[in-house]
C-alpha positions in Angstrom: 27.4 22.1 -9.9 24.8 24.6 -8.6 22.5 25.9 -11.4 22.7 29.6 -12.2 20.8 31.7 -9.7 20.5 28.8 -7.2 22.2 28.6 -3.8 23.4 25.9 -1.5 23.0 26.1 2.3 22.7 24.0 5.4 19.2 23.6 6.7 20.2 25.1 10.0 21.3 28.3 8.2 18.0 28.9 6.5 15.5 27.5 9.1 14.5 27.4 12.7 14.3 23.8 13.9 12.1 22.8 16.9 11.1 19.4 18.4 7.6 18.3 19.2 6.5 18.2 22.8 4.5 15.9 25.1 0.9 15.5 24.3 -1.3 18.1 26.1 -4.1 15.7 27.1 -6.2 18.4 28.6 -6.4 20.2 25.2 -6.6 17.0 23.1 -9.3 15.1 21.3 -8.9 12.0 19.1 -11.5 13.4 16.7 -12.3 16.9 15.5 -15.0 18.8 17.4 -16.3 22.3 17.5 -13.6 23.2 20.0 -10.8 20.9 18.8 -10.0 22.0 15.3 -6.2 22.2 15.2 -4.5 19.1 13.9 -1.9 17.4 16.0 0.9 15.5 14.1 3.2 12.7 15.3 6.2 10.7 14.1 4.2 8.6 11.5 3.7 8.8 7.8 0.2 7.3 7.6 -2.4 9.9 6.9 0.4 12.5 6.8 1.1 12.0 10.5 -2.3 13.1 11.8 -2.7 12.0 15.4 -5.7 14.0 16.7 -6.8 17.6 17.4 -6.0 20.4 19.9 -8.2 23.3 20.9 -5.3 25.7 20.5 -2.5 26.4 17.9 0.8 25.2 19.2 2.9 26.1 16.2 2.1 28.5 13.4 1.7 27.4 9.8 4.1 27.8 7.0 6.4 25.0 8.3 7.7 21.6 7.4 7.5 18.7 9.8 10.0 15.9 9.5 9.8 12.4 11.1 12.6 12.3 13.6 12.2 8.8 15.0 11.1 5.4 13.9 9.6 4.2 10.6 9.6 6.8 7.9 12.6 8.6 9.3 13.3 11.8 7.4 9.9 12.0 5.7 8.7 15.6 5.3 5.2 17.1 5.1 4.4 20.8 4.5 2.0 22.4 7.0 0.3 25.5 5.7 -1.9 26.3 8.8 -1.4 26.1 12.6 -0.9 22.7 14.2 0.4 20.8 17.2 3.3 18.4 17.2 4.3 15.5 19.6 7.1 13.1 20.1 10.4 13.5 18.2 8.7 15.2 15.3 10.9 18.0 13.9 9.4 21.4 13.0 11.3 23.3 10.3 10.3 27.0 9.7 11.9 29.3 7.2 14.0 32.3 8.2 13.3 35.5 6.4 11.3 33.7 3.7 14.2 31.6 2.7 12.2 28.7 1.3 8.7 27.6 0.2 7.5 24.9 2.5 5.9 22.8 -0.3 9.1 23.0 -2.3 11.2 21.9 0.7 8.8 19.0 1.4 9.4 17.7 -2.2 13.1 18.4 -2.1 13.7 16.6 1.2 11.6 13.6 0.2 13.1 13.3 -3.3 16.7 14.5 -3.0 17.8 14.3 0.6 19.3 11.1 2.0 18.7 10.9 5.7 20.9 8.6 7.7 20.0 6.7 10.8 21.7 8.3 13.8 21.2 5.2 16.0 21.9 1.5 15.9 18.5 0.8 17.4 15.3 2.7 16.6 16.1 5.1 13.7 16.8 8.6 15.1 17.3 12.1 13.5 18.1 14.7 16.1 17.4 18.4 15.2 21.1 19.2 15.5 21.9 16.6 12.8 19.2 17.8 10.5 20.6 21.3 10.7 23.9 20.0 9.1 22.2 18.6 5.9 22.7 20.8 2.8 20.0 21.8 0.3 20.2 23.5 -3.0 17.4 26.0 -3.7 16.4 28.2 -6.6 15.1 31.8 -5.9 11.9 31.9 -3.9 9.7 32.8 -6.9 11.0 29.7 -8.8 10.5 27.5 -5.7 6.8 28.6 -5.5 6.3 27.9 -9.3 7.9 24.5 -8.9 5.7 23.8 -5.8 2.5 24.7 -7.7 3.5 22.4 -10.6 4.2 19.5 -8.3 1.0 20.2 -6.3 -1.0 19.7 -9.5 0.5 16.2 -9.8 -0.1 15.5 -6.1 -3.8 16.4 -6.5 -4.1 14.0 -9.5 -2.4 11.2 -7.6 -4.6 11.8 -4.5 -7.7 11.7 -6.8 -6.8 8.4 -8.2 -5.9 7.0 -4.7 -9.4 7.9 -3.5 -11.0 6.3 -6.6 -9.1 3.1 -5.8 -10.2 3.2 -2.2 -13.8 3.8 -3.3 -13.6 0.9 -5.8 -12.2 -1.4 -3.2 -15.0 -0.5 -0.7 -17.6 -1.1 -3.4 -16.1 -4.4 -4.3 -16.1 -5.4 -0.6 -19.8 -4.5 -0.3 -20.6 -6.4 -3.5 -18.8 -9.5 -2.2 -20.7 -9.4 1.1 -24.0 -9.1 -0.8 -23.5 -11.3 -3.9 -21.5 -14.1 -2.2 -24.0 -14.6 0.6 -27.2 -14.4 -1.4 -28.4 -11.2 0.3 -28.6 -9.7 -3.2 -29.7 -12.0 -6.0 -29.1 -11.3 -9.7 -32.1 -11.0 -11.9 -33.5 -14.3 -13.3 -32.1 -16.4 -10.4 -34.3 -17.7 -7.6 -33.0 -21.3 -7.0 -32.1 -22.1 -3.4 -28.4 -22.1 -2.5 -26.8 -25.1 -1.0 -23.9 -25.4 1.5 -21.0 -27.5 0.5 -17.5 -28.3 1.7 -14.5 -27.2 -0.4 -13.5 -30.7 -1.1 -17.0 -31.4 -2.6 -16.0 -29.4 -5.7 -12.3 -30.3 -6.0 -11.2 -32.1 -9.1 -8.9 -34.5 -7.3 -6.9 -33.7 -4.2 -5.1 -30.5 -3.4 -1.4 -30.5 -3.9 1.3 -28.7 -2.0 4.0 -27.2 -4.1 7.7 -27.9 -4.1 10.8 -26.1 -5.5 12.5 -28.0 -8.3 15.3 -25.7 -9.7 16.7 -26.3 -13.2 19.2 -24.7 -15.6 17.2 -25.8 -18.6 15.4 -22.7 -19.8 13.5 -24.7 -22.4 11.8 -26.6 -19.7 11.5 -23.7 -17.3 8.4 -22.0 -16.0 7.7 -19.1 -13.7 7.9 -19.8 -10.0 5.0 -18.7 -7.8 5.4 -18.5 -4.1 6.9 -16.3 -1.3 4.3 -14.6 0.9 2.3 -12.7 -1.7 2.2 -15.0 -4.8 4.8 -12.8 -6.5 7.8 -15.1 -5.9 11.0 -14.4 -7.8 9.7 -15.7 -11.1 13.0 -17.6 -11.7 13.3 -20.6 -14.0 12.1 -23.8 -12.4 11.5 -27.2 -14.0 8.3 -28.4 -15.4 9.2 -32.0 -14.7 6.7 -34.4 -13.1 8.2 -33.6 -9.7 7.0 -30.0 -9.9 3.5 -28.8 -9.1 2.2 -26.7 -12.0 -0.9 -24.5 -11.8 -3.1 -23.2 -14.6 -5.1 -19.8 -14.5 -8.2 -21.6 -13.3 -6.5 -23.2 -10.3 -7.0 -21.7 -6.8 -3.7 -21.1 -4.9 -3.7 -20.8 -1.1 -0.7 -19.6 0.9 0.1 -22.4 3.2 2.2 -20.7 5.9 3.6 -17.3 7.0 1.9 -14.1 8.0 -0.5 -14.3 5.0 -1.5 -17.9 5.6 -5.0 -18.4 4.1 -4.7 -15.8 1.4 -6.0 -17.0 -1.9 -5.8 -16.1 -5.6 -6.4 -17.5 -9.1 -5.5 -16.6 -12.6 -1.7 -17.5 -12.4 0.4 -20.0 -14.3 3.7 -21.5 -13.3 5.4 -23.8 -10.8 4.1 -23.7 -7.3 6.5 -23.4 -4.4 6.3 -25.3 -1.0 4.5 -22.3 0.5 1.5 -22.7 -1.8 -1.3 -25.3 -2.0 -2.9 -25.8 -5.4 -6.6 -26.5 -5.4 -8.1 -27.6 -8.8 -11.9 -27.0 -9.1 -14.2 -29.3 -11.0 -15.7 -26.6 -13.3 -18.8 -28.8 -13.9 -19.7 -28.3 -10.2 -18.3 -24.8 -9.3 -16.7 -21.7 -10.8 -13.1 -21.4 -9.6 -13.3 -17.6 -9.4 -16.5 -17.7 -7.4 -14.8 -20.1 -4.9 -11.7 -17.8 -4.8 -13.8 -14.8 -4.0 -15.4 -16.7 -1.2 -11.9 -17.5 0.2 -11.0 -13.8 0.0 -14.3 -12.8 1.7 -13.7 -15.2 4.5 -9.9 -14.6 4.7 -10.2 -13.6 8.4 -11.9 -16.9 9.1 -9.4 -19.0 7.2 -6.4 -17.3 8.9 -8.0 -17.5 12.3 -7.9 -21.3 12.2 -4.2 -21.9 12.2 -2.2 -24.7 13.7 0.7 -24.4 16.1 2.3 -21.6 18.1 5.3 -21.0 15.7 5.0 -19.8 12.1 1.3 -19.5 11.3 0.1 -22.1 8.8 -3.1 -23.7 7.5 -4.6 -26.8 8.9 -3.7 -29.8 6.8 -7.3 -30.6 6.1 -8.7 -27.1 5.6 -10.7 -28.3 2.5 -12.8 -30.5 4.8 -13.9 -27.8 7.2 -14.2 -24.8 4.9 -17.9 -24.5 3.9 -19.3 -22.4 1.1 -22.8 -21.3 0.2 -23.1 -22.3 -3.4 -25.7 -21.0 -5.9 -26.4 -22.7 -9.3 -23.4 -22.8 -11.6 -24.7 -20.1 -14.0 -25.3 -17.7 -11.1 -21.8 -18.4 -9.8 -20.3 -17.5 -13.2 -22.2 -14.3 -13.5 -21.3 -13.2 -9.9 -17.7 -14.0 -10.6 -17.8 -12.0 -13.9 -19.2 -8.9 -12.0 -16.4 -9.1 -9.3 -13.8 -9.8 -12.0 -14.9 -6.6 -13.8 -14.5 -4.7 -10.6 -11.0 -6.1 -10.1 -10.1 -5.0 -13.6 -11.3 -1.4 -12.9 -9.1 -1.4 -9.7 -6.2 -2.7 -11.7 -6.6 0.0 -14.4 -6.7 2.7 -11.7 -3.6 1.2 -10.0 -1.8 1.3 -13.4 -2.8 5.0 -13.7 -1.6 5.7 -10.2 1.8 4.0 -10.9 2.1 6.1 -14.1 1.3 9.4 -12.4 3.9 8.6 -9.6 6.5 7.7 -12.2 5.8 10.8 -14.2 6.0 13.0 -11.2 9.3 11.3 -10.2 10.8 12.0 -13.7 9.6 15.6 -13.5 11.2 16.1 -10.1 14.5 14.7 -11.4 14.5 17.6 -13.9 13.1 20.6 -12.0 14.5 19.9 -8.5 18.0 19.7 -9.9 17.8 22.7 -12.2 18.3 20.5 -15.3 15.0 21.9 -16.5 14.1 25.5 -15.5 10.5 26.7 -15.1 9.4 30.0 -16.6 8.4 32.7 -14.0 5.6 34.8 -15.3 
């Protein structure tokens, strides 16, 4: 049912649809310069599709671009100022002020279901886009809704930047604190180089899957390619490999082979190796942060030409620069605090996204009307 005062129309009836052209290399620069100031957009969603810059305006502003091919098919972005467009990017411009571009961006991304027109690489021809129907309120109401959603978008982008900054700061801290380039006050003892197996409490153990229907004996399952697993019920029998929060878990194979984490409890799958640290010799979180810092190195030393996987004796060749135990603990505490800050920001980001989604469910459908001043 169309809300009172709203109207339904096909996109082709309210908009002019164009398709991006070939890249004009003579007018193009990968980076912005004094001459190249006009953004060029392509069929991607990363960085809102920014590809580079032109020295001329190919299309006027007040348009919506829509990914017409490949990953992110149907994703819309509003363009307020002049731009260039390449590839199969679709350019949608309003006829006779029929819609607000920011409103249409949110409507397409939230309410429109774009179907793949090809059995191979996803395709959305302009002629097909023109047949999709949209339901729009009066222009003044569209603009008010767009301003409201823009406020949420700004808050979301602010938190995203805070997360990016916090991750960059953490990376810098890891490079300084885990290498001894920066020492904490009160510590001046010389560091020593050890092998991972020098600080293991017993041998590492590769996990296994032992399903059970007995919920009383069940524990969460940890595995897959990201330590998330399916958290189903698995046995805690002697056949299973159980980890505690202080154990270091290393992904054994797959595209993330070498990725490490700690702080989890549960049964460990066959994709994961459990390493238990002797806490009288080393701090497990300090060791984990070293594995994270050197992840590129760990993943580079893989065996075989099939599915990437860790060498069977990686604990013998993996070397770590180790400060005294007390300094390890304090370094790990600093980095853990940084992780908690990032986690808190991520929770805030998830909350904002969910709140915006709930709001759009109301105001983009007319279930909740905005007041026009």
